[in-house]
N, C-alpha and C positions, 0 to 999 in steps of 0.2 A: 711336727709336734704341735700340741695345743699351746695356746697363749700362756697358760699358767705355768708351763714348763720353764718359762723365763723367770718366774717369780717363786717357784717352789722347788724343793728337792724331793721329787717323787720317787718313792721306793721302786727299785727295779728287780727285786728278788722274788716276785710272784711266779715268774717263769711259766712252765707248762701247766702247773696246777691252776694258775689264774685262768688259763684257757678252758680247762675242764670245768672249773667252777662257773665261769661265765656261761657255758653251755647249759648248765643246770639252771642258773639264774634266769636265763632268757625265757624259759617256759613259765616262770613264776612272776617276773616283773615285766614292766612294759619295755624295758630295754636296759642296757648296761653301758651307758656312754655319757660323756660330757665333752664333746668335740668342740673346741673353741674355734671361732673364726680368726681371721688374720688380725693381729694386734693393731689397734687404732691409736692415734695420738690422744693426749689428755683432753684436748678440746672436744673430742667426741663423747666424753663421759661426763663432763663437768655439769651439764644442765640436768642430767638424770640421776647422778650419784648424790645422795643426800650428805655423804660424809667422804671427805678427801683429806688425806694427811700422809706425811712421811714418818715412818716409825720402824722399830725393830722388835720382833718377837723375842721375849726373854724367858718365857715359860709356856709349857703346854702340858695338858693332861692326856694327850693322845696315848692310847694303851699299847702302841707298838705292834698291833695285830696286822697292820697293812690293809685294813678294811674300813669302809666308810660307815659301817653299822655301829656307830658309837657317838655319844654326845661329847663333843670336845670343845674346849675353850683355850684360846691363846691370850696370854697377857702381852700387850705391846707397850714399849716405852716410846712415847710420842716425841718426835724431834721438831716437826713443823706442821702447823695446821693451816689448811686452805679453806675448808668448808665443813660446817656441821658439828664441830666439837666446841665445847666451851673454851674460850681463850684461857691459856694457862694450864690446860689439861696435860698431865705428865704421863699417866698410865691409863689404858683402857683395855677392855676385854672384847675379843673378837671370836665369833663362831665361824669356822672355816667351811661350813656346808655340811654339818652333821646329818647323817642318815640319807645323804644324797650322793649320786655318782660324781657330782661336782665338788666333792670333798677335797680341799686344798691342804697339802702337807707342807707347811711353811718351815723353813730351816731356821732353827734358833740362832740368833746372832746375825742374820742376813737382813740388811736394811732394805725396806720396801717402800714403794709408792703405792698406797692402798686406796682403792675406790670401794666404799662400803655403803650399806644401808642401815637404817635403824629398825629393820624388820626383814623377814625372809622374803626372797623374790627369786624369779627365774633369772639366772645370770644373762646379761645382755648379749654376750658373744657366743651363746650356744642355742641350738635349735631343739635339743633333746636332753632330758635329765631323768635319771631313775631315782625314785624315792622309796626307801625301805621303811618298814614299820619298826618303831622303837621296840626294843625287847632286851632280854637278858638282865644281868645285874646292873643296877644303877651305880655310876661312879660317885665317889664322895666329892664334895665341893672342893675346888682348888684352894690352896692356902691364900688367904687374903681376899677371897671373893665373897661378896655380899649379894644374895639373890635380888636385892633391891637396886643393884647397880645396872646401868644400861649395858646391853650386849649388842655389838654391831655385827653385821653379817657381811662376810667377804669370801665367798667360795671361789673356785676356779671360774675362769671366763668372766670375771667381774671387771677386768681391766687392770687388776693389780699386777705389778711387775717389779723386778729388782731395781732399786734406786740407782745402782751403778750404771744401768743401761738407759736411765730415764732423765739424763741431764737436761735435754731440750724440753721435755715435758715439765720438769720442775721449774725451769726458767720461765716457761709460758704461764704456769700456774701463779707464779709470783707477780707477773704482769696482770693476770686476770684478777687477782685479789685486790690490786690497786685500781682496777677499772681501766687499765691501759692496753689490754690484749686486743689485737686487731680482729675484725670480723672477716672471716674467710670461708671459702669452700675448699674442702680437702677430700682426698679419697684414693682409691686404688682401681686400676683397670686390670682385670684378670680373666683367664680362661678357667675352666673347671679345675678343681683340686688346687686352688690358690696359685695357679701357674701365672706369673706376671707377664703382662703384655706391654712392651715398650713402644713408644712412637705413636700411640693413638692420639688423635686430636679430641680433646674434651671441650665441649661447649656448654656453658651455663646460660639458660634463657631466663631472663627476669624482667620485671616491670620497667627497669631503667636501661634495658638494652641487653645485648648478648656479649659474653666474654669467652675467650678461648685460651687454652694452653695445651702443651704436649706432655704426655705421661713420660716419666724418666725411665731409666733402665730397670728399676724395680717396679714399674707400673704405677708409681705414686704421682699424684698431681696436686697442685695448689693454685687457687684463683683468689686474688684479693689484693687490697681490702675491697670488700663489697658492702652494700647496704643490707641490713638485716631484712629478712622476709622470706617469701617462697620463691623457689627456683625449680627448673627442670633441667636435668643433665642428660647429655647425649655423648656417645663416643663413636668415632669412625676410624677405620683403618682398612686398607685393602686386604681382602681375603678373610676378613672377620665381620661378624654381624652382632649388633646389640639388639636382642629381641624386643626390648621395650625401654623407653626412656624412664629416667629415675627422678621422681619429685622429691625435693628435700626442703626442710625448714631450717633457716640459718638464724640462730639467736644472736643478739647484739653482744659484742665482746667475746664471742665464742666462734664455733665453726659448725657448718653443716657438713656431715661426713657421709660418704657413700662408697660402696664397692660396686663397680660396674662389671658384670660378668658377660664377656663376649663369647660368641660361639665361633670356633675356628673351623676351617674347612680342609685341613691337611689329612692325609690318609697314609697309614703304614700297613702293608699287607704282604703276604707271602705264604710259604708252604713249609711244613715240618716233614722231614723224611728220615728213614732209618739208614743203616749202613749199606743196604742194598738199593737205596734210591727209591724205596716204596713209601708212599704217604702214610703218616701216622695219625690216626684219628683219636680224639678225646684227650689230647695232651694239653694241660694247663700251662700257659705261657705267662711270664712276668714281664711287664714293661716298666723300665726305670728311666726317669728323667735326670739329666745331668745339669746341676745348677752350681757352678763353681766347682768346689771339691766334693760336693754332696751328691749322693745317688738317692733319688727320691722315688719311692714306689708310686706308680701311677695307676695301674689297672691289671687285672687278670683277663685273659681271653683263652677260650678253649677251641682247639682245632676241630673243624668239621669232619665229616666222614671221608673227605678227600684230603685231609691234612692241611686245610686252608685256614688261615687266620686273617683278621682284618680289624684294625683300630681306626675309627673314624673321628672326625671333629678334633683333630690333633693340632695344637698350636705349634708355631715355629719353635725349634729348639733342638737339642742334642739328646739322643735316646740310646739305651741299651735294651736288647730284647733277648729272651732265652728261657730256659727251664730251671726252676728252683733258684732263681736269682735272689729272692727275698725270703727263702725258707729252706729247711733241710729236706732231702728226699723223704717221701712217705709212701704209704701203700697206694695212694691215689695217683701219685706222680713218681714212679719208681725209677728215676733216672738221675745220674750224677749231674751236678750243676753244669750247664752248658750254655755258652753265649753264642749268638750268631757270629759267624756262619756255621759253627760246630766245634768250638774250642772250649776247653775248661779253664784256660789261663786268661784272667781279666785283661792282661796287657795285650793279648792278641785279639780281643773282642772287636767286632765291627761296631763303630760308633755311627749311628744313623743321624746325619745332619739334615733336618727337615726345614725347608724354607717355607715362608707363609703360603698357604694354599697348595703346597706341593703334594702330589700323589706318588708316594714312594712305594713301588710295588716290586714284585719278584724277589723279595727277601727270602733266603733259604736257610733253614737251620737243620743240620744233620745231627741226629741224636747218637749218643753212645749206646751200647747194648743195655737193655733193662737190667736193673739190679735184681738179684735173686733173693727170695725170702725162704725161711723155714718157719714152721708153725710151732708155737709154744702153747701147750695145753695147761691151763691154770686152774687149780682148785683153791678157793679162798675159804678160810675157816677162822672162827674165833679162837682165843687162847685155850678154851676148854675143849676144843676139837669139834664143836658144832659148826655146821655149814652156815655161811652168812646169808644164803638165799639170793634173791634177785636184786639187781640194781647197784652192785658194786662196780666202780669204774676201774678197768685194767688198762694200763698204758705201757707201750714199749717205746724206747727212744735210744738213739746212739749218742746223743749229746744232751746237755742240760737245757738247750734252747728250743728243741723241737720235738713234737710227738710223731713217732713213726706210725703207730697204730693205736686205736682206742676201741674197746668193746666193753659191754656190760655183762655181768654174770647172769646166768639163767636161774631158774628156781632152785636147782641143786648146788648153786654157788660156783659153777664152772663157767669158763669162757676160753676161747681160743684166739690168740693174737699172733701177729706175724712180726718177724725180726729179720733184719738184713743178714744173710748168710755170711757174707764176707767180713762183716765188721762186728757182729754180735750186738747186744743191746742190754739195756737195763729194764727190768719189769717191775712195776709197782701197782699196788691196789689201794683204793680209798673209798670209804663209804661215809656219806654225809649223815650225821646223826640228828641234825636239827633242820627245820624247814627253811630253805633259803628265803631271805628277806624278812624273817620273823624273829631273828635273834641278833643282838648287837655284836656278838662274836660267835658265828656259827661253828659248830663242832664237827670234827671228822675223826674217824678211826682209820689208821693207815698201816700198811705193811712196811717192813724194811725193804729198800731197793735190792733186787736180786740180779746179779750180773750173769748174762747168758753169753757164753763164749761163741766165737765164730764157728760156723760149721753148717752142713747141709741137713743133718738129721733132725727130725722133729723130736721133741722131748716133752715130759710132763713135770710140773713143779707144783708145790703147795706153798701158798702165802698165808701168813698168820697176821690178822689185824691186831694192832696194838690198842692201848687205852686211848680214850678220846682226848682231843686237844683242838685248838683253834685252827681254822682252815689253812693258814699260810705257814704254820709251824712245820719245820722239817722233821722227818722221822729220825 
């Protein structure tokens, strides 16, 4: 999850149409992401964040559409000020990242530690952000808001998090405000995808000598107190390599913070076969990492013409591997969920224990028979009987969480999609009526979902698009 998920109540009901809409958006905008890095301690933000406070959102004019294409303001009740606000300030207004994919949906009544700026900026903990053009009907000003009032900016990936999880950060900020915070070097040692590496020796090289420490089980390290100034960090551990050393600047009464990403040398490899023992080519496998009680998606890999797969540069840890472990079966991977060595029951799955630098080979996964599809021929029309023409998205799915197939209509408003024969599916159609990225609340026309019962025979149906509405609204 991104860092902001600790601080906001992100809506989860976009489901499959969020996927469809993102596919449309990706051709219009530079991207559709705000992936936050690992959360850092408060000392990592204090020197760059102009405004730091603890407060509670008490009002928002978010329109409930579930999209970032809107101008939104939150009113915060201020509990404690650390930096950048007038002493005695009781209420302020915050922009959560309007018109950007780093739009934060703060939960009203949830107390937060907020790192904000007095102007718009690229959030410090993300490498990519999508910006949409303002458009659509302008919202009225919120009650009690004066345009002459300052508006502070705190989107996702700004360091903001729930106060209930930030007791250590708040205690440190109180020391910092008094000028008593120690000067330290802190950070994380990780492999790719934020996988923590424990036991690495971290060395800080500075003008006054070298200092060392060992990263803990979460990959975290702390060195200090140290003198303020410039340092270079290195990390070493058997079977891992740090491609380059990391220079950092350490401010007085604060911390220099760095994430050291090491390259692992472990390998997971094997073969996918069918029930007759023959290799299966072109099958997409899911690799999941086990961290405590969590199953964390790591990577997809597709088998070669000989049914072979290979995951390289793998850090030590426990893993699950199989087919459709992170998604539902679809037309590209038409197999039931299967764990190595060839079981559908999670409790019987083979857990791969990979030691540092180990080459774990000869893993074998035997697939169940392919799932069968039947074809649904779809004609899409407007309520007056006219054809909708080209570009309407048709999807089928067997659950509310995954798309089985997706196609677009041809000039005559027709398309053919596939549906699992044994389970049946739901077929829906949607047409975007406004240009993605150019409307605050993009509009769509959609059909009612149509249930297709299980069976092998192909069939034809007609879907009627309804009146327009915002893109996340259900039919």
